[in-house]
N, C-alpha and C positions, 0 to 999 in steps of 0.2 A: 304340732301343734297340736294341744289336747282343746276341746271343746266344755266351758268352764260355765258348768250351772251357776246362778245366784247361791243357791243354798252350797254347793261346787265349795265357793268364794269366800264363803264365809266360814265354813269348816275351817278353809285352808287357814282366813287367816289365825285366825282361832290356835289351830295345828300350830303354825307358825312361832306365835309366841311365845308356848309352851314350853319351844322347848326343841318339840320338834323336826325329826330331816327328811325321812321317809317312808313310800304310801307299799302297799302290795296286797294282794287279794291272793289266800289262801285257795285249794283246787274247791273246796266244799262255801264259795262266795262269799267266806266272810273276808273283811278286809281288814287291816291291823294298816298302826301305825310308830313311828320307831323315832326312839333318837342318839342310835348311832352316828356318831360322827362318819365313818366313814364307808362303805359301802359296801369294803368288802367284807364288815363285820357281819350283812347278814345273809345271809345261805339257803336256796331249796330244798332241802330235804324230803321225802319222799310226798306227804301231798301238803304238807306246808315252808314258811318259811320260818326261820329262828334266826336271834337275834343275841348277839353279845351282849346289849347294853340294855334298857328297859323299852319296852314295845305297849299298847293297851290298842285294844279292836274296835270298830268304830262304826256309825252308821251302817250296814253293807251297802243301804240305799246310796250314799256319793261315789261321787268319781269313780260310775260308770263304766268308764274308756281300761279302769285298769282292770288287769284280766291278770286272771291265774299263767295264762300264758306267755308275760312277759318274763324276756329274759333275766330282768332282770329289776329290782323295785324301782316304784318314782319321786324324782328326786320335788320336794315339797320345797325352796330353793328356785331349782327352776321353773316352777306349776308358777311362784310367787311370781316373774318376770312378766308372765301375763293378765295380772292380775295389776301393773303400778301402773 
């Protein structure tokens, strides 16, 4: 279970409301959120994550537990279960 800070929870709620589905961090520490429906549409390539749909970078100080070394992106839906 991830340790969500207050700032993480607020950002998570906003991202979920906007329709974002996954979070991942690039090797350089940049944090991304994705609108892809399927986790298989998001891939690690070289030192970044590549998506099929829309993505945007967000404050890299959020979600410190999300690491480049993670095998797959983190599900926003799963994180939302922790705040309800």
